[in-house]
C-alpha positions in Angstrom: 0.3 0.1 0.1 1.2 3.1 -0.9 0.4 5.7 1.5 -0.6 9.4 -0.3 -0.3 12.8 0.9 -2.3 15.4 -1.1 -1.3 19.0 -0.9 -3.4 21.4 -3.2 -4.5 24.9 -2.1 -8.3 24.2 -3.8 -10.6 21.9 -2.0 -12.2 20.8 -5.6 -8.6 19.3 -6.8 -7.9 18.0 -3.4 -11.2 15.8 -4.1 -10.4 15.3 -7.3 -7.1 13.8 -6.4 -8.3 11.6 -3.6 -11.1 10.5 -5.9 -8.7 9.2 -8.8 -6.3 8.0 -6.6 -8.4 6.3 -3.5 -10.1 3.4 -5.8 -7.1 1.8 -6.6 -6.2 -1.2 -4.1 -2.4 0.1 -4.1 -3.0 3.3 -2.8 -4.1 4.7 0.2 -4.6 8.4 0.8 -3.9 9.6 4.5 -4.3 13.3 4.5 -5.0 16.3 2.4 -3.6 20.0 2.7 -4.0 23.4 1.9 -1.0 25.1 1.8 2.7 23.8 2.3 3.5 24.9 5.6 0.4 22.5 6.7 1.7 19.9 4.3 5.1 19.8 6.0 3.8 19.1 9.3 1.1 16.2 7.9 4.1 15.0 6.5 6.0 14.7 9.9 3.1 13.4 11.7 1.4 10.9 8.9 5.0 9.9 7.1 3.4 9.4 3.8 5.7 7.6 1.1 5.1 9.9 -1.7 3.4 13.9 -1.6 1.8 15.2 -4.2 2.0 18.5 -3.9 0.6 21.8 -6.1 3.5 23.9 -7.0 1.8 27.1 -6.4 0.1 27.1 -2.9 0.2 30.1 -0.4 1.6 30.4 3.0 4.7 28.1 2.3 4.9 27.2 -1.9 5.6 23.8 -2.8 9.0 24.8 -3.9 9.5 25.4 -0.2 7.6 22.6 1.2 9.3 20.1 -1.2 13.1 21.3 0.1 11.6 21.2 3.9 10.5 18.1 3.3 13.9 16.7 1.6 15.6 17.6 5.2 13.0 16.9 7.9 11.0 13.7 6.2 12.8 12.6 3.7 10.9 9.3 3.0 8.4 11.0 2.0 9.3 11.4 -1.7 7.5 14.4 -3.6 5.5 14.4 -6.9 5.2 18.3 -7.9 1.9 19.1 -10.0 1.3 22.2 -11.9 -0.8 24.2 -13.7 2.0 26.2 -14.4 4.6 23.8 -16.6 6.9 26.4 -17.0 10.8 25.9 -17.1 11.7 27.4 -14.0 8.9 25.9 -12.2 10.6 22.5 -13.6 13.9 23.1 -12.5 13.1 24.5 -8.8 10.6 21.6 -7.8 13.3 19.2 -8.8 16.0 20.9 -7.3 14.5 21.2 -4.2 14.3 17.6 -3.8 11.1 16.9 -6.1 11.1 13.4 -7.4 8.6 14.3 -10.2 6.9 16.9 -12.0 3.3 16.8 -14.6 1.0 19.2 -15.5 -2.4 18.8 -13.9 -3.9 18.0 -17.0 -2.5 14.6 -17.4 -5.1 11.2 -17.2 -5.8 9.6 -14.1 -4.3 6.7 -15.8 -1.0 9.1 -16.1 -0.8 10.4 -12.8 -1.4 6.7 -10.8 1.7 5.7 -12.9 4.0 8.7 -11.8 2.6 7.9 -8.2 4.3 4.7 -8.4 7.2 5.7 -10.3 8.0 8.1 -7.7 7.8 5.6 -4.8 10.0 3.3 -6.7 12.6 6.3 -5.6 12.9 6.7 -10.3 11.9 10.2 -11.5 9.0 10.7 -13.6 8.8 14.0 -15.8 6.4 14.5 -18.5 8.0 13.7 -22.0 7.1 17.1 -23.0 8.5 18.9 -19.9 12.2 16.8 -20.1 12.0 17.7 -23.7 11.7 21.6 -23.6 13.4 22.0 -20.9 16.4 20.7 -22.7 15.4 22.6 -25.9 15.1 25.9 -23.3 18.9 25.0 -21.9 20.1 24.1 -25.0 19.1 26.3 -27.7 19.0 29.8 -25.4 22.8 30.0 -23.7 22.0 33.9 -23.3 19.2 33.1 -21.1 20.1 33.3 -17.0 21.2 31.0 -15.3 21.7 29.8 -11.9 26.1 29.9 -10.8 27.6 27.6 -12.7 28.8 24.3 -10.6 31.8 22.7 -10.7 32.8 19.4 -12.3 33.8 17.0 -9.2 37.2 16.4 -10.2 37.0 12.6 -8.7 35.0 12.0 -12.4 37.1 9.8 -14.4 37.4 10.1 -18.3 34.5 7.2 -18.7 31.9 9.0 -16.5 32.3 12.4 -18.0 31.3 10.8 -21.5 29.0 8.3 -19.8 27.4 11.9 -18.0 27.2 13.6 -21.0 26.0 11.2 -23.0 23.0 10.9 -20.6 22.6 14.8 -20.7 22.1 14.4 -24.4 18.6 12.5 -23.5 20.3 8.9 -24.4 19.6 6.0 -22.1 21.3 3.2 -20.8 20.7 0.9 -23.8 21.9 4.1 -26.3 25.2 5.0 -24.6 25.9 1.0 -24.4 25.6 1.0 -28.0 27.8 4.0 -28.7 30.9 3.2 -26.3 30.4 -0.8 -26.9 30.4 -1.5 -23.6 27.7 -3.6 -21.5 24.4 -2.2 -20.5 25.1 -3.4 -17.0 28.3 -1.3 -17.2 26.8 1.8 -18.0 24.6 1.1 -15.3 27.6 0.6 -13.1 28.6 4.4 -14.3 25.8 6.0 -13.7 25.4 4.7 -10.0 28.9 6.4 -9.1 28.2 9.4 -11.2 25.1 9.8 -9.2 26.5 9.7 -6.3 29.8 11.6 -7.0 27.6 14.7 -8.4 24.9 14.1 -5.2 22.3 13.8 -7.5 19.6 10.9 -7.4 18.6 10.5 -10.6 18.5 11.3 -14.2 16.3 14.7 -13.9 18.6 16.1 -11.7 21.8 15.0 -13.5 20.9 15.9 -17.2 20.1 19.8 -15.0 23.7 19.7 -13.5 25.6 18.7 -16.7 24.2 22.4 -18.5 25.0 23.9 -15.3 28.4 22.5 -15.0 29.1 23.4 -18.7 29.7 20.3 -19.4 27.2 20.1 -22.2 27.3 23.6 -24.2 24.6 25.2 -25.8 25.4 24.1 -28.5 24.8 20.3 -27.4 27.9 19.4 -27.5 31.0 18.8 -25.2 31.3 22.2 -22.7 
């Protein structure tokens, strides 16, 4: 049973999400919060597995609430939702510690699948958002960005190569073919890369690659 906390400032949306998720025998909606501060408090009390978190809320917005949950209730994995699927919201939510980001116009089936994905510890980002996010980083180099992060010196040349390929959108099998190595070797390298970067999943690794300059605005190596 996956225990779910729903956080949204609109009662109708909270009720709708509960009606979508509640009937699934794998899910149990354990609580509802009307703002980010209440979501943090309820998560500490109820210890949910997944928090379905609206990004724009009063008192404490979803990004700040996600940051607080990552610090105080790390086992509660956040799936961020927003009517406004702007790139800066996606990046901010993922940086704050969200395991996924979806627009609110997804289908009930997509929502249920995303809850299962983040519960399993994987990233769930709507393909259109991830594609647009990559496009924004690649095609608009003049766009203001956060301070450039340093590339960890302990990364090996092979890890740098795999990180770059991962950041351009290749999956593990495609990276293995590109480098003529096994998929299991790619997986092992990616685990090491995540650890050295201090990131949790591919989405955060992609963001780190562009911000570090490993991948340039032209889509090649930095």
